[in-house]
Backbone as XML, in Angstrom:
<?xml version="1.0"?>
<chain id="A" units="angstrom">
  <residue number="1" name="MET">
    <atom name="N" x="-54.647" y="-46.490" z="26.900"/>
    <atom name="CA" x="-55.767" y="-45.878" z="27.577"/>
    <atom name="C" x="-55.760" y="-44.379" z="27.266"/>
  </residue>
  <residue number="2" name="SER">
    <atom name="N" x="-56.886" y="-43.883" z="26.895"/>
    <atom name="CA" x="-56.958" y="-42.457" z="26.576"/>
    <atom name="C" x="-57.036" y="-41.633" z="27.856"/>
  </residue>
  <residue number="3" name="GLN">
    <atom name="N" x="-56.690" y="-40.394" z="27.702"/>
    <atom name="CA" x="-56.719" y="-39.494" z="28.862"/>
    <atom name="C" x="-58.152" y="-39.277" z="29.339"/>
  </residue>
  <residue number="4" name="ARG">
    <atom name="N" x="-59.083" y="-39.308" z="28.418"/>
    <atom name="CA" x="-60.487" y="-39.101" z="28.762"/>
    <atom name="C" x="-61.030" y="-40.241" z="29.628"/>
  </residue>
  <residue number="5" name="ALA">
    <atom name="N" x="-60.655" y="-41.475" z="29.321"/>
    <atom name="CA" x="-61.129" y="-42.622" z="30.107"/>
    <atom name="C" x="-60.536" y="-42.608" z="31.508"/>
  </residue>
  <residue number="6" name="GLY">
    <atom name="N" x="-59.301" y="-42.166" z="31.640"/>
    <atom name="CA" x="-58.671" y="-42.111" z="32.952"/>
    <atom name="C" x="-59.241" y="-41.035" z="33.851"/>
  </residue>
  <residue number="7" name="SER">
    <atom name="N" x="-59.801" y="-39.993" z="33.265"/>
    <atom name="CA" x="-60.340" y="-38.902" z="34.074"/>
    <atom name="C" x="-61.697" y="-39.237" z="34.677"/>
  </residue>
  <residue number="8" name="ARG">
    <atom name="N" x="-62.337" y="-40.301" z="34.200"/>
    <atom name="CA" x="-63.651" y="-40.685" z="34.726"/>
    <atom name="C" x="-63.566" y="-41.810" z="35.754"/>
  </residue>
  <residue number="9" name="PHE">
    <atom name="N" x="-62.392" y="-42.135" z="36.210"/>
    <atom name="CA" x="-62.201" y="-43.228" z="37.160"/>
    <atom name="C" x="-62.926" y="-42.982" z="38.480"/>
  </residue>
  <residue number="10" name="TRP">
    <atom name="N" x="-63.096" y="-41.743" z="38.873"/>
    <atom name="CA" x="-63.696" y="-41.404" z="40.163"/>
    <atom name="C" x="-65.201" y="-41.560" z="40.176"/>
  </residue>
  <residue number="11" name="ILE">
    <atom name="N" x="-65.849" y="-41.685" z="39.016"/>
    <atom name="CA" x="-67.317" y="-41.701" z="38.952"/>
    <atom name="C" x="-67.897" y="-42.938" z="39.649"/>
  </residue>
  <residue number="12" name="ALA">
    <atom name="N" x="-67.365" y="-44.116" z="39.370"/>
    <atom name="CA" x="-67.921" y="-45.342" z="39.968"/>
    <atom name="C" x="-67.809" y="-45.331" z="41.500"/>
  </residue>
  <residue number="13" name="PRO">
    <atom name="N" x="-66.662" y="-45.008" z="42.102"/>
    <atom name="CA" x="-66.628" y="-44.953" z="43.573"/>
    <atom name="C" x="-67.540" y="-43.873" z="44.159"/>
  </residue>
  <residue number="14" name="ALA">
    <atom name="N" x="-67.663" y="-42.743" z="43.479"/>
    <atom name="CA" x="-68.525" y="-41.673" z="43.982"/>
    <atom name="C" x="-69.993" y="-42.100" z="43.947"/>
  </residue>
  <residue number="15" name="VAL">
    <atom name="N" x="-70.413" y="-42.755" z="42.880"/>
    <atom name="CA" x="-71.801" y="-43.235" z="42.775"/>
    <atom name="C" x="-72.056" y="-44.310" z="43.828"/>
  </residue>
  <residue number="16" name="TRP">
    <atom name="N" x="-71.092" y="-45.202" z="44.029"/>
    <atom name="CA" x="-71.229" y="-46.252" z="45.043"/>
    <atom name="C" x="-71.367" y="-45.641" z="46.439"/>
  </residue>
  <residue number="17" name="ALA">
    <atom name="N" x="-70.527" y="-44.668" z="46.776"/>
    <atom name="CA" x="-70.601" y="-44.023" z="48.087"/>
    <atom name="C" x="-71.921" y="-43.293" z="48.265"/>
  </residue>
  <residue number="18" name="LEU">
    <atom name="N" x="-72.399" y="-42.642" z="47.231"/>
    <atom name="CA" x="-73.685" y="-41.947" z="47.293"/>
    <atom name="C" x="-74.834" y="-42.928" z="47.482"/>
  </residue>
  <residue number="19" name="ALA">
    <atom name="N" x="-74.786" y="-44.064" z="46.775"/>
    <atom name="CA" x="-75.842" y="-45.067" z="46.908"/>
    <atom name="C" x="-75.857" y="-45.674" z="48.307"/>
  </residue>
  <residue number="20" name="VAL">
    <atom name="N" x="-74.697" y="-46.003" z="48.840"/>
    <atom name="CA" x="-74.625" y="-46.582" z="50.191"/>
    <atom name="C" x="-75.115" y="-45.565" z="51.228"/>
  </residue>
  <residue number="21" name="SER">
    <atom name="N" x="-74.713" y="-44.302" z="51.079"/>
    <atom name="CA" x="-75.168" y="-43.270" z="52.014"/>
    <atom name="C" x="-76.671" y="-43.066" z="51.934"/>
  </residue>
  <residue number="22" name="ALA">
    <atom name="N" x="-77.225" y="-43.108" z="50.722"/>
    <atom name="CA" x="-78.673" y="-42.953" z="50.564"/>
    <atom name="C" x="-79.415" y="-44.125" z="51.198"/>
  </residue>
  <residue number="23" name="LEU">
    <atom name="N" x="-78.919" y="-45.336" z="51.026"/>
    <atom name="CA" x="-79.559" y="-46.498" z="51.646"/>
    <atom name="C" x="-79.482" y="-46.432" z="53.165"/>
  </residue>
  <residue number="24" name="LEU">
    <atom name="N" x="-78.330" y="-46.057" z="53.700"/>
    <atom name="CA" x="-78.211" y="-45.902" z="55.155"/>
    <atom name="C" x="-79.128" y="-44.803" z="55.662"/>
  </residue>
  <residue number="25" name="GLY">
    <atom name="N" x="-79.183" y="-43.702" z="54.945"/>
    <atom name="CA" x="-80.051" y="-42.597" z="55.333"/>
    <atom name="C" x="-81.516" y="-42.988" z="55.333"/>
  </residue>
  <residue number="26" name="ALA">
    <atom name="N" x="-81.922" y="-43.727" z="54.314"/>
    <atom name="CA" x="-83.324" y="-44.167" z="54.243"/>
    <atom name="C" x="-83.656" y="-45.111" z="55.392"/>
  </residue>
  <residue number="27" name="GLY">
    <atom name="N" x="-82.736" y="-45.986" z="55.720"/>
    <atom name="CA" x="-82.974" y="-46.914" z="56.826"/>
    <atom name="C" x="-82.964" y="-46.240" z="58.183"/>
  </residue>
  <residue number="28" name="LEU">
    <atom name="N" x="-82.079" y="-45.269" z="58.372"/>
    <atom name="CA" x="-81.960" y="-44.600" z="59.661"/>
    <atom name="C" x="-82.928" y="-43.434" z="59.847"/>
  </residue>
  <residue number="29" name="ALA">
    <atom name="N" x="-83.587" y="-43.014" z="58.783"/>
    <atom name="CA" x="-84.497" y="-41.864" z="58.873"/>
    <atom name="C" x="-85.681" y="-42.146" z="59.787"/>
  </residue>
  <residue number="30" name="ARG">
    <atom name="N" x="-86.062" y="-43.392" z="59.898"/>
    <atom name="CA" x="-87.237" y="-43.730" z="60.713"/>
    <atom name="C" x="-86.915" y="-43.900" z="62.193"/>
  </residue>
  <residue number="31" name="LEU">
    <atom name="N" x="-85.632" y="-43.967" z="62.526"/>
    <atom name="CA" x="-85.243" y="-44.136" z="63.926"/>
    <atom name="C" x="-85.233" y="-42.793" z="64.644"/>
  </residue>
  <residue number="32" name="PRO">
    <atom name="N" x="-85.674" y="-42.763" z="65.897"/>
    <atom name="CA" x="-85.598" y="-41.516" z="66.655"/>
    <atom name="C" x="-84.158" y="-41.211" z="67.064"/>
  </residue>
  <residue number="33" name="TRP">
    <atom name="N" x="-83.802" y="-39.943" z="67.044"/>
    <atom name="CA" x="-82.461" y="-39.516" z="67.444"/>
    <atom name="C" x="-82.493" y="-39.121" z="68.905"/>
  </residue>
  <residue number="34" name="GLN">
    <atom name="N" x="-81.495" y="-39.548" z="69.645"/>
    <atom name="CA" x="-81.486" y="-39.282" z="71.068"/>
    <atom name="C" x="-81.200" y="-37.815" z="71.347"/>
  </residue>
  <residue number="35" name="PHE">
    <atom name="N" x="-81.993" y="-37.254" z="72.230"/>
    <atom name="CA" x="-81.865" y="-35.843" z="72.580"/>
    <atom name="C" x="-80.504" y="-35.531" z="73.191"/>
  </residue>
  <residue number="36" name="VAL">
    <atom name="N" x="-79.979" y="-36.456" z="73.993"/>
    <atom name="CA" x="-78.712" y="-36.212" z="74.684"/>
    <atom name="C" x="-77.575" y="-36.032" z="73.676"/>
  </residue>
  <residue number="37" name="ASP">
    <atom name="N" x="-77.519" y="-36.880" z="72.660"/>
    <atom name="CA" x="-76.479" y="-36.745" z="71.637"/>
    <atom name="C" x="-76.614" y="-35.425" z="70.891"/>
  </residue>
  <residue number="38" name="LEU">
    <atom name="N" x="-77.843" y="-35.092" z="70.508"/>
    <atom name="CA" x="-78.060" y="-33.825" z="69.809"/>
    <atom name="C" x="-77.628" y="-32.645" z="70.669"/>
  </residue>
  <residue number="39" name="TYR">
    <atom name="N" x="-78.048" y="-32.649" z="71.919"/>
    <atom name="CA" x="-77.724" y="-31.544" z="72.808"/>
    <atom name="C" x="-76.220" y="-31.404" z="73.009"/>
  </residue>
  <residue number="40" name="ASN">
    <atom name="N" x="-75.551" y="-32.519" z="73.291"/>
    <atom name="CA" x="-74.104" y="-32.459" z="73.531"/>
    <atom name="C" x="-73.345" y="-31.947" z="72.317"/>
  </residue>
  <residue number="41" name="ASN">
    <atom name="N" x="-73.696" y="-32.439" z="71.152"/>
    <atom name="CA" x="-72.993" y="-32.003" z="69.950"/>
    <atom name="C" x="-73.323" y="-30.556" z="69.589"/>
  </residue>
  <residue number="42" name="PHE">
    <atom name="N" x="-74.574" y="-30.160" z="69.718"/>
    <atom name="CA" x="-74.941" y="-28.773" z="69.433"/>
    <atom name="C" x="-74.311" y="-27.813" z="70.438"/>
  </residue>
  <residue number="43" name="TYR">
    <atom name="N" x="-74.247" y="-28.237" z="71.704"/>
    <atom name="CA" x="-73.635" y="-27.385" z="72.718"/>
    <atom name="C" x="-72.152" y="-27.171" z="72.433"/>
  </residue>
  <residue number="44" name="LYS">
    <atom name="N" x="-71.443" y="-28.256" z="72.125"/>
    <atom name="CA" x="-70.019" y="-28.127" z="71.816"/>
    <atom name="C" x="-69.793" y="-27.240" z="70.599"/>
  </residue>
  <residue number="45" name="ALA">
    <atom name="N" x="-70.659" y="-27.358" z="69.598"/>
    <atom name="CA" x="-70.495" y="-26.566" z="68.383"/>
    <atom name="C" x="-70.714" y="-25.084" z="68.633"/>
  </residue>
  <residue number="46" name="SER">
    <atom name="N" x="-71.625" y="-24.761" z="69.524"/>
    <atom name="CA" x="-71.935" y="-23.344" z="69.736"/>
    <atom name="C" x="-71.125" y="-22.702" z="70.862"/>
  </residue>
  <residue number="47" name="ALA">
    <atom name="N" x="-70.711" y="-23.477" z="71.852"/>
    <atom name="CA" x="-70.074" y="-22.883" z="73.026"/>
    <atom name="C" x="-68.553" y="-22.798" z="72.932"/>
  </residue>
  <residue number="48" name="LEU">
    <atom name="N" x="-67.931" y="-23.679" z="72.178"/>
    <atom name="CA" x="-66.480" y="-23.735" z="72.154"/>
    <atom name="C" x="-65.902" y="-22.894" z="71.009"/>
  </residue>
  <residue number="49" name="SER">
    <atom name="N" x="-64.734" y="-22.330" z="71.254"/>
    <atom name="CA" x="-64.018" y="-21.648" z="70.177"/>
    <atom name="C" x="-63.373" y="-22.707" z="69.286"/>
  </residue>
  <residue number="50" name="TRP">
    <atom name="N" x="-62.803" y="-22.267" z="68.161"/>
    <atom name="CA" x="-62.152" y="-23.229" z="67.274"/>
    <atom name="C" x="-60.970" y="-23.905" z="67.964"/>
  </residue>
  <residue number="51" name="ARG">
    <atom name="N" x="-60.201" y="-23.168" z="68.723"/>
    <atom name="CA" x="-59.053" y="-23.750" z="69.436"/>
    <atom name="C" x="-59.528" y="-24.802" z="70.434"/>
  </residue>
  <residue number="52" name="GLU">
    <atom name="N" x="-60.584" y="-24.490" z="71.195"/>
    <atom name="CA" x="-61.131" y="-25.451" z="72.153"/>
    <atom name="C" x="-61.747" y="-26.659" z="71.440"/>
  </residue>
  <residue number="53" name="THR">
    <atom name="N" x="-62.369" y="-26.420" z="70.292"/>
    <atom name="CA" x="-62.970" y="-27.513" z="69.533"/>
    <atom name="C" x="-61.914" y="-28.507" z="69.072"/>
  </residue>
  <residue number="54" name="ILE">
    <atom name="N" x="-60.813" y="-27.992" z="68.532"/>
    <atom name="CA" x="-59.737" y="-28.873" z="68.066"/>
    <atom name="C" x="-59.122" y="-29.650" z="69.229"/>
  </residue>
  <residue number="55" name="SER">
    <atom name="N" x="-58.873" y="-28.971" z="70.347"/>
    <atom name="CA" x="-58.279" y="-29.671" z="71.487"/>
    <atom name="C" x="-59.249" y="-30.691" z="72.080"/>
  </residue>
  <residue number="56" name="THR">
    <atom name="N" x="-60.541" y="-30.389" z="72.092"/>
    <atom name="CA" x="-61.538" y="-31.346" z="72.582"/>
    <atom name="C" x="-61.658" y="-32.529" z="71.636"/>
  </residue>
  <residue number="57" name="ALA">
    <atom name="N" x="-61.639" y="-32.260" z="70.343"/>
    <atom name="CA" x="-61.808" y="-33.327" z="69.358"/>
    <atom name="C" x="-60.685" y="-34.352" z="69.420"/>
  </residue>
  <residue number="58" name="PHE">
    <atom name="N" x="-59.457" y="-33.890" z="69.598"/>
    <atom name="CA" x="-58.335" y="-34.808" z="69.580"/>
    <atom name="C" x="-57.814" y="-35.151" z="70.973"/>
  </residue>
  <residue number="59" name="GLY">
    <atom name="N" x="-58.416" y="-34.593" z="72.003"/>
    <atom name="CA" x="-57.934" y="-34.867" z="73.347"/>
    <atom name="C" x="-58.947" y="-35.504" z="74.263"/>
  </residue>
  <residue number="60" name="SER">
    <atom name="N" x="-60.177" y="-35.723" z="73.799"/>
    <atom name="CA" x="-61.191" y="-36.288" z="74.686"/>
    <atom name="C" x="-60.979" y="-37.784" z="74.848"/>
  </residue>
  <residue number="61" name="GLY">
    <atom name="N" x="-61.563" y="-38.336" z="75.884"/>
    <atom name="CA" x="-61.264" y="-39.707" z="76.224"/>
    <atom name="C" x="-62.358" y="-40.724" z="75.963"/>
  </residue>
  <residue number="62" name="VAL">
    <atom name="N" x="-63.602" y="-40.463" z="76.373"/>
    <atom name="CA" x="-64.625" y="-41.499" z="76.361"/>
    <atom name="C" x="-65.037" y="-41.867" z="74.937"/>
  </residue>
  <residue number="63" name="GLU">
    <atom name="N" x="-65.537" y="-40.916" z="74.204"/>
    <atom name="CA" x="-65.933" y="-41.175" z="72.822"/>
    <atom name="C" x="-64.984" y="-40.432" z="71.905"/>
  </residue>
  <residue number="64" name="TYR">
    <atom name="N" x="-64.365" y="-41.151" z="71.033"/>
    <atom name="CA" x="-63.366" y="-40.548" z="70.164"/>
    <atom name="C" x="-63.945" y="-40.375" z="68.764"/>
  </residue>
  <residue number="65" name="ARG">
    <atom name="N" x="-64.527" y="-39.213" z="68.506"/>
    <atom name="CA" x="-65.083" y="-38.881" z="67.198"/>
    <atom name="C" x="-64.605" y="-37.497" z="66.790"/>
  </residue>
  <residue number="66" name="PRO">
    <atom name="N" x="-63.354" y="-37.348" z="66.435"/>
    <atom name="CA" x="-62.849" y="-36.003" z="66.160"/>
    <atom name="C" x="-63.486" y="-35.348" z="64.938"/>
  </residue>
  <residue number="67" name="LEU">
    <atom name="N" x="-63.722" y="-36.114" z="63.887"/>
    <atom name="CA" x="-64.282" y="-35.509" z="62.681"/>
    <atom name="C" x="-65.734" y="-35.079" z="62.877"/>
  </residue>
  <residue number="68" name="LEU">
    <atom name="N" x="-66.481" y="-35.799" z="63.709"/>
    <atom name="CA" x="-67.852" y="-35.387" z="63.990"/>
    <atom name="C" x="-67.863" y="-34.062" z="64.754"/>
  </residue>
  <residue number="69" name="ILE">
    <atom name="N" x="-66.990" y="-33.922" z="65.739"/>
    <atom name="CA" x="-66.941" y="-32.680" z="66.527"/>
    <atom name="C" x="-66.523" y="-31.504" z="65.645"/>
  </residue>
  <residue number="70" name="ILE">
    <atom name="N" x="-65.507" y="-31.714" z="64.829"/>
    <atom name="CA" x="-65.049" y="-30.636" z="63.944"/>
    <atom name="C" x="-66.093" y="-30.359" z="62.866"/>
  </residue>
  <residue number="71" name="GLY">
    <atom name="N" x="-66.711" y="-31.406" z="62.339"/>
    <atom name="CA" x="-67.769" y="-31.224" z="61.336"/>
    <atom name="C" x="-68.973" y="-30.479" z="61.882"/>
  </residue>
  <residue number="72" name="MET">
    <atom name="N" x="-69.333" y="-30.763" z="63.138"/>
    <atom name="CA" x="-70.457" y="-30.038" z="63.750"/>
    <atom name="C" x="-70.124" y="-28.557" z="63.918"/>
  </residue>
  <residue number="73" name="LYS">
    <atom name="N" x="-68.898" y="-28.258" z="64.322"/>
    <atom name="CA" x="-68.488" y="-26.859" z="64.481"/>
    <atom name="C" x="-68.515" y="-26.147" z="63.131"/>
  </residue>
  <residue number="74" name="LEU">
    <atom name="N" x="-68.000" y="-26.796" z="62.093"/>
    <atom name="CA" x="-67.996" y="-26.204" z="60.758"/>
    <atom name="C" x="-69.418" y="-26.021" z="60.233"/>
  </residue>
  <residue number="75" name="ALA">
    <atom name="N" x="-70.266" y="-27.029" z="60.420"/>
    <atom name="CA" x="-71.659" y="-26.923" z="59.976"/>
    <atom name="C" x="-72.387" y="-25.823" z="60.740"/>
  </residue>
  <residue number="76" name="HIS">
    <atom name="N" x="-72.093" y="-25.699" z="62.028"/>
    <atom name="CA" x="-72.708" y="-24.630" z="62.823"/>
    <atom name="C" x="-72.302" y="-23.265" z="62.286"/>
  </residue>
  <residue number="77" name="GLN">
    <atom name="N" x="-71.047" y="-23.116" z="61.906"/>
    <atom name="CA" x="-70.574" y="-21.837" z="61.364"/>
    <atom name="C" x="-71.192" y="-21.549" z="60.000"/>
  </residue>
  <residue number="78" name="LEU">
    <atom name="N" x="-71.441" y="-22.593" z="59.196"/>
    <atom name="CA" x="-71.934" y="-22.388" z="57.833"/>
    <atom name="C" x="-73.460" y="-22.283" z="57.734"/>
  </residue>
  <residue number="79" name="VAL">
    <atom name="N" x="-74.189" y="-23.190" z="58.386"/>
    <atom name="CA" x="-75.646" y="-23.217" z="58.221"/>
    <atom name="C" x="-76.428" y="-23.113" z="59.516"/>
  </residue>
  <residue number="80" name="GLY">
    <atom name="N" x="-75.768" y="-23.081" z="60.641"/>
    <atom name="CA" x="-76.472" y="-22.991" z="61.917"/>
    <atom name="C" x="-76.769" y="-24.363" z="62.496"/>
  </residue>
  <residue number="81" name="LEU">
    <atom name="N" x="-77.462" y="-24.381" z="63.606"/>
    <atom name="CA" x="-77.774" y="-25.634" z="64.291"/>
    <atom name="C" x="-79.069" y="-26.206" z="63.736"/>
  </residue>
  <residue number="82" name="ARG">
    <atom name="N" x="-78.937" y="-27.235" z="62.945"/>
    <atom name="CA" x="-80.090" y="-27.909" z="62.354"/>
    <atom name="C" x="-79.944" y="-29.406" z="62.580"/>
  </residue>
  <residue number="83" name="GLN">
    <atom name="N" x="-81.043" y="-30.079" z="62.877"/>
    <atom name="CA" x="-80.986" y="-31.509" z="63.137"/>
    <atom name="C" x="-80.591" y="-32.282" z="61.889"/>
  </residue>
  <residue number="84" name="TRP">
    <atom name="N" x="-81.038" y="-31.873" z="60.719"/>
    <atom name="CA" x="-80.710" y="-32.609" z="59.497"/>
    <atom name="C" x="-79.224" y="-32.550" z="59.180"/>
  </residue>
  <residue number="85" name="VAL">
    <atom name="N" x="-78.543" y="-31.469" z="59.601"/>
    <atom name="CA" x="-77.094" y="-31.388" z="59.401"/>
    <atom name="C" x="-76.402" y="-32.431" z="60.275"/>
  </residue>
  <residue number="86" name="PHE">
    <atom name="N" x="-76.841" y="-32.544" z="61.520"/>
    <atom name="CA" x="-76.281" y="-33.544" z="62.424"/>
    <atom name="C" x="-76.518" y="-34.954" z="61.870"/>
  </residue>
  <residue number="87" name="GLN">
    <atom name="N" x="-77.703" y="-35.219" z="61.387"/>
    <atom name="CA" x="-78.004" y="-36.539" z="60.850"/>
    <atom name="C" x="-77.156" y="-36.854" z="59.621"/>
  </residue>
  <residue number="88" name="ALA">
    <atom name="N" x="-76.931" y="-35.873" z="58.768"/>
    <atom name="CA" x="-76.096" y="-36.089" z="57.589"/>
    <atom name="C" x="-74.650" y="-36.364" z="57.995"/>
  </residue>
  <residue number="89" name="LEU">
    <atom name="N" x="-74.151" y="-35.680" z="59.004"/>
    <atom name="CA" x="-72.779" y="-35.926" z="59.462"/>
    <atom name="C" x="-72.632" y="-37.310" z="60.084"/>
  </residue>
  <residue number="90" name="VAL">
    <atom name="N" x="-73.640" y="-37.773" z="60.785"/>
    <atom name="CA" x="-73.578" y="-39.091" z="61.396"/>
    <atom name="C" x="-73.567" y="-40.175" z="60.320"/>
  </residue>
  <residue number="91" name="ILE">
    <atom name="N" x="-74.364" y="-39.997" z="59.315"/>
    <atom name="CA" x="-74.413" y="-40.993" z="58.222"/>
    <atom name="C" x="-73.137" y="-40.930" z="57.444"/>
  </residue>
</chain>
């Protein structure tokens, strides 16, 4: 096996993940997003410090979504509070 063929191994899984995400996004784009979820996630992203965000993400009890909470905080720091960012993180 040549070195060149081995370096392209990641292309097929990346294309597959992109295709599945695009199909899910197209299907979910027509559904309304609940205001309560948007508000709670946007509030946590804007009101909490990074230390509080990490402790909330890994210490909360009812809904356990640590990467969504951390991703929302990071997205808030990078691009601000936008609904399309939240939708992309959920997908």
